[in-house]
N, C-alpha and C positions, 0 to 999 in steps of 0.2 A: 041464486045460481046453483043448479044441481050439477050441471056438466060444464066444465071450463074448457072452452075451445080456444087455444092459443094461436096467435099469429106472431111470428118472430120477425123483428126488424134487425137484420144482421145475422150472419151465420159463419163467423170467423172462428178462431182458435178456441176462445173461451166457450163458445156454444158447443163446439165439437168435443172438448175434453172435460168441461166442468159442469155443464148445465143441460144442454139440449136433450139428450136421451132421458134425463131424470123427469122431465115434464110428463112423459108417457108412462112413467113407473108409479105415478100417484093415482089412486082410485078417483075416478070422476074427472080426469084431466087428459087432454089429448092435444096434439099439435095438428092444426088443419091447414096452415099456410105459412110460407116463409118468404122473406124479401131480402134482396141484396141489389145494390146498384149495378153489380156485375151480373149479367144474364147467366153466364156460364156457371158462376158460383151458386146462384139461387137454384138453378135447374139441377145441378149436380147434388146439392145438399138435399133437395126435395126427393130426388130419385133414390138416393142412398138410404134415406130414413123413412121412406114410405109415406111422404107428405103429399097430399093430393094437389095442392095449389102452390104456385110460386109467382112472385112479382118482382119487378124492378122499380116500382113506384110505391113509396110508403103509404101515400094517401089511399091507393087502391086496396092495400091490405087492411088498413084501419077501417075502411068503409065496407069491407067484405061482410055481408050479413051473417056468414057462418063463424066469423071471428068475434068472440065476446070478451077477450082479454088480450093484452099486448105485452110482449117481452121485448125490451129495447136493449140490444147488445151491440151498440155502436160506440165510437169514441165520445167522451163526455160533452164536447162542444155542441153536439147534435141532440143531446138528451132533452133539453127544454122544448125544442120544436116538436119532436115526435111525441113526447109525453103530453104536451098541451093539446096537440091534435087528437090524441086518443081520448083524453079525459073529456074534451069538448064533444066527442062522439059518444060519450057515456060508457067508455070501456076502461076498466081497471088496468093499471100499468105495473109492470115489474121491471125495474131498471138496473142495469149493471152499475156497480160503484165506480168512482164516486158519483153522487147524484147528478152533479153538473161540474162544469169547469170553473165555477166561481160561486161564492156565497150568494151574490146577487141573483144568479140564475136559479139557485135553489129556492130563493124567496119567490121567484116568478112561478115555479112549479107548484109550490105550496099554496100560493094564492088561488090558482086555478083549481087545485084539488079541493080547497075549502069552498070555493064558490059553486063548483059543480056537484060537490058531495061524492065525487068519484075517487076511490082510494088509489094511492100510489105507493108502491113498496120498492125498497132498494136492496140490492143483493149483498147485504152484509151478512152473508150466510154463516160466518164463523160463530155468530150468536147462537146458532142451533146445532153446532157440531159437538158430539160427545167429548172431544178433546178439550174444548174450551169450557164446556159445561162442568167438566171435572175441576178446572181451575177455579171456577165460581164456587163449586161445592167445598173445596178446600178453604177458601177464604171465608165463606159463610159459616163454616164449622168452627172457625176460630183457631184453625191449625197453626197460624203464624201470629196469633194475637191481633193487636190493633195495628192496622197498616199505617206506616210512617212515610213511605216514599215509593215512587214508581219510576223505574229507569228503562228506557228503550235504547237498544243498540242494534244497528244494522250496517253491515259492510259487505260489499261484493265487488268483484272486478268488472270492468266494462264487458258488455255483451259483444259478440262478433259483429252484429249489425250496427253497433255504435261506432265502429272504427272506420266506416265508409260514409261520407256525406250523402251518397246516392242511395244508401239503404237504411237511413235513419228511420226508426219506428215512430209511429205517431205519438207514442208515450213520452217522447222527449221534445215534442213540438208544443210550446206553451199555448198557442192559439187553439190547439185541438184538445190537449190534455189538461190544461189548467196550470201546468208546470212541467217538471221532469218526472223521473221515476219516483221521487218523493211524493208527488201528488197522487200517483197511481197506487203506491204500496203503503205509504204511511196511513192512508185512509182506513185500511183494515185495522191497523194498530190503534189508531185513535178511536175508532168505533168500539173496539173491544174494551179499552180501558174506561171509556165513558159509560159503557154498558155495566161495567163492574163498579165504578166509583162515582158516577154522576157526571153532570155537565162540567166541562172546563170553561172557566169564566175569564181567565187571564192567560195570555200566551204571547211570547215574543221569541224571535229567533234571528240567527245570522246564517245567511246562505252564500255560497260562492260557486264559481265554475272553475274548478281546479284542473280538470282534465282537458278542457278546451276541445272536446269532441263534438259538442253541439251547443246551442244557445242557452238551454235551460240549466238551472242549478244542478250540481252533482254532489255537493257536500253541504250538509246542514247541521247546525247545532241549535237546540231550543230548550227553553224552560217553560213550564206551565203550572197552573194551579187550578184545582177543582173547586166547585162551589162550596164544598165542605171544608176547604182549607188545606186539603192534602196537596203537597207539592210533587212535581215530577220533572224529569228532564229526558232528552233524547239526542242521539247523534246518528246521522245517516251518511254513508259514503258509498257512492255508486261507481267510483273509479279507484277502488282499493286493490290490494294485491291478492291473488288467488290463494296465497298461503294463510291469509287471515280473513276468512269469511265468517260473518257473525249474523245471527238472527236470534235475538234474545230480548225478552222482557223479564225484568226482575222486580218482584214485589217484596219490599222489605217490611217486616212487622216486628212487634216487640218480642215475639216468641220464635221467630225464624224467618225463612224466606221461601218464596215459590218462584221458580224460573221455568220459562217455557218459550217455545218458538212460535212464530205466527205463520211461516211459510214452509218450513222444513219438517214440522211435526216431530221434532226430537222428543224423547220421553220427558214428561213433566217431572221436574225435580223439586222435591220438598226437603228442606233442611231445617231441623229443629234440634234442641238440646237432647232429644231422645234418639237422634240419628238421622240418616238419610233414607228417603223412599223415592221410587220412580214409578211412573204410570205411563205405560205405552198404549196410546189410544189413537195411533195414526189412522187416517181414514182409509177404508177399504172399498169404497164405492164412489160414485160421483159426488163431489164435495158439496154441491148445492142441493142435493136431494132433501135433507131435513128442512131446509129453508123453503124450498118450493112446496113441500108438503104443507108447511105452516101457512103459506100464502093461499094455497088451494082451499084448505079447510076454512080459512077466514072468509074467503069469497063464497063458500058454501054455507056460511053461518054457523060453522062448527068450531071456530077458534078465534084467536085474537093475535095475529102476527104483530110483533112489536116493531119490526124494521120498516116503519113508514117513512115517507119523505120528511116528515116533521122531525122524527127522531134522528134522521141521517144528516140533517142540515148542520148541526153543531160541528160535525167533522170538517166540513168545508170552511166554517168560520175559523176554526183553529189553524188549519193549514194556510188559509189566506192571511191570518195574523202573523204566522211564522215567516211567511214569504213576503210580508209587508205589502200585500195586495190591498189590504183595508186597514 
């Protein structure tokens, strides 16, 4: 594939702010069609971004002969349907994370990708961002010695839309999202640490609904262990107080620690016996651009993007174990 002609299924906030324009910023890549179930939204997005075609039916977009790759930016529960339709049509897929709303649905997607030979990529774009590549560089260089433990901590207050039953976002509706905000946000955290330390093979957790704002869990504690024996733990609270907001992963080693954030991009902090260092590598462009470039180059035969559906599936396994879904 020399020229990648994308069709978007979904054109919501993520597409507008994090990914959409980046597809046209990569050489040999362009967006030729967009789909939304809401006619007005599809038409408006297409007109604002100079996209020639828009649809309200996903099958029409997938079967458009001008579309040879599909970007799926819809809630997780619909990912398997659209991904399988596209792969059966012979068109590579790039899916927003998490891959699906359950580990079982991830397995369905992988089975079709294997049977058809059509690649499926997942938007774990932090793997390719300079900020997180710097974390990997520090670890690989031995800056903190042998890693002994991994700790995840996240806390934030409820969002405005969480306070009204009539405005609840899909991210807190388990049938659509797979769980609550944990399933949406911890996915990035677990993908990152598995990218750094290998697959997690043991995980268990305790979850609760402490705020009673919606049905999904809002507070979670978990422990886990990687295949290499490295232990870790995490705590998440989505109904905390605004005075104590936390977004932190701390990696403890025999010679020091590395601390970084996943969503706020605070400066990476390195602490060793030689002193403290900080690295400010906050993104300055569309955050998915490096990932999209990696996907395009792979489809063009010029690269090998690691963020496939197969590598993304362990994230869902861990989260499902923690939430006792499997």
